[in-house]
N, C-alpha and C positions, 0 to 999 in steps of 0.2 A: 261256515268257511273257517278253516284253521290256519294258524300261522304258517304251518308247513306247506299249505296249498298256495300261499302267496309268494313264496320264495323257493328257488331251486335248492336241491340238496347241496350242491357245490357251494352256493352262497352261504347257507346255514353253517356248513362245516368251516368255511372261512371265518365267519363270525366267531365260531367256537374256539378257533385257534388263538384268539386274542383274550379269552376269558380265563381268569384264575378259577380254581376248583369250585369255590363257593358260588361265584357268579354263574358258572356253567350249570351247577346244580339248580339254581334259581331259574335260569333261562329254560332249562329242560322241563321244569315243572309247569311251565306256562301252557304246555300242549302235550297230549299223549303221544303224538307222533314224534315230537322232539325228544321225549323221554325214551322212546324206542330207538331213535337215531343215535343219541349220544350215550345212553346207558344200557341199551339193548334190553329194555324192560317194557313188557306189555302187561295188561291186566291179567292175561292167562298165566304169564310167568310169575307175577306177584302171588296169585292164588296158588300156583304150584309150589312156590317156596314155602308159603304158609302151611300147606298141606304136608309138605316134607318135614318141616319142623315139628308139626304135631305128631307125625308118625315116629320121629326120633324121640320125642318127649315121652311117648308111651313106653319106649324102651329104656327110659331113664338116661337119655343122651341129650345134653343141652349144648347147643352151639349157635354162635352168631353167624357162622359161615355155613351155607348149605349149597351143595353143588347140584346144578341141573345141566350137566355136561352135554347131554343129548340136545337139549333145547337151545343152549347157547351156540354150540358148534354149527347149527344149521343156518344161523343168521348173523354171525360175526362179520363186521365190516372191516376189512383190512385197512381201508383209508382212515377210518375213525381211530383205529389202534395206532397207526403210524403218524397221523397228523394231530390227533387230540391227546390220546392217553400216554403215549410214549414221551412226548415233550413235557406233559404235566408231571409224570413221575421223575424225570430228570431235572425238572425245575425245582421241585420240592426236596428231592433227594439227589443232589448233583454228584455225589460220590458213587452213584450206581454206574456200573460199567455199561456202555452203550452197545457192547457186543454180546451181551448175554442172550441166551436162547429163550426168548419170550414170545408166545403167540398172542397172549391177551394181556396188554398192559393195564387195562382197566381192573382186572382181577388183582394185579400186582398192587395197584393203588388201594384197592379195597382191603386186601390182606394187611397191607402196611399200616393203614389207619386203625384197623382193629387191633393190631399188635401194639401200636402206641397207646391206644385207649386202654388196653389191658395192663400194660406195663408202665407207661409214662404219660398219663392223662394230661399232665401240665403242658405237654407239647402240642396239644390240640386246642382250638382248630389250627390247621396247617397254615403257617405264614412263611413267606419267603425269608423274612428277616430272621426267623428262628433257626433257619438252616444255614445262615451265613454269618451270624454273630459268633465270633470265636468263643468257645467255651460254653455256649448256651446248652448244647446237648452233649457235652463231654461225658456226663455221667451215663447217659444212655449208650453212647458209643462204646464207652469202657465196658459196660455190662454186656452189650451185645457182642462184643468181640473178645470176651475173656477166654474163649477156647481156641478159636481159629482166627489167625491174623488175616487181614485183607478181606474179611467176610463180615456180613452183617445180616441179622435176622430180617427177613421180609415178614415172616409171621411165625412166632413160636407157638406151637400147638398146645392149647390148654386142655385138650380132651383126656378123659380117663381111659383106662385100659378096656372098658366095655365097649368102646367105640371102634375097636379093632378086632379083626379076626386073622388068624395065622394062615398065610398062603404057603410059605416054605420056611425053613429054619431062620433065614435072615430077612424075610419079607412079610409085612403085615398089610392088610387092606383096611383103609379107613372107610367106615360106613357113611360118614358125613360128607367128606370131600370126594369120595368115590375114586380114590387114588391109592396106589401102592406106596408104602413107606419102607424105605430100604435102610436096614441097620448097617452101619459102616464101622470098620475097625482100623482102617489104614487111610493115610492121606490120599493114596491113589484111588481108593474106592470113593472117598469123600468128594474129591475133585471130579471124578467121572460122573457121579450122580448129580452134583450141583450143576455141571455143564449141561446136563440133559433135562434140567428143570424138574428133577424129582424131589419129592419130600424125603428127608433123611432123618435117621435117628442115630445119635452119637453121644459119647460121653468123654469127659476128661479123665475118667478113671480107667484102670486096666480091666481086662475081662474078669479077672478074679474079684476085684473090688466091685464091679458091676453086679456080679452074682450075689455078693453079700449085701450091697447097698441098694441095688435096683434103681440106680439113678441114671437115667438117660433123658436127653432132650430131643425133641423131634419138631419138624416143621420145614418151612421153605427158607432157603438161605441164598443170598446173592453175593457174588464177588463184587467188591467195590474198587473204585479207582484210587490209586495212591500216587504220591509224588515221585516214586521211583519207577523203574522200568518193569519191576516184577510185581504184577498185580494178581498173582495166583495165590491160593491158600498156602501158607508157609509154616504153620505150626503143626507139629506131628501129633496125631492121635495116639493115645497109648493103647 
């Protein structure tokens, strides 16, 4: 008899809404069905992720994020996303816009944690106090927003060029995340792709400088809330 059998799904979700991330993680680990309910993870998916990482490793592609889009899309629970993961993301990252186009808030949290672990490990584990004490993450915010105002990295991609293949002149396909990455050169292009939850590739340099320096950043970006009425990206790309 498992814990999941003793309680209804609705009751377990209600319990989950009161738990911070670390406690939710510990709670889900008590039972395989709870792990599936809250984290959409089964033994089959864990094995599939391990197999996928091994396949990528053989191609000399290392990544902590591996997409199993087909598997996840079949069983995503919209109530879990709405009642558990969206509130958690907004709890730990209160400057995130509540109106952004997100289908899977759990993936947002996962990418966000990996981004912090890669760039700002001192901000982990996630604590509410760390997101509310003035100045605590000022360095990260300053670094994350040094190119586009009112935006913040959800996940800055660390992958090398061998993880991508050219789809068209301004579009590349990521073999790891199984998503297209769109190169943007204007603020209109940037805003359009961010609103569609696309991965983007951009630079603070001009096109000529990019050709010479080859410096572009890529990843997932979110519009964040500000104190003024204009919370859209406002700094022009060159």
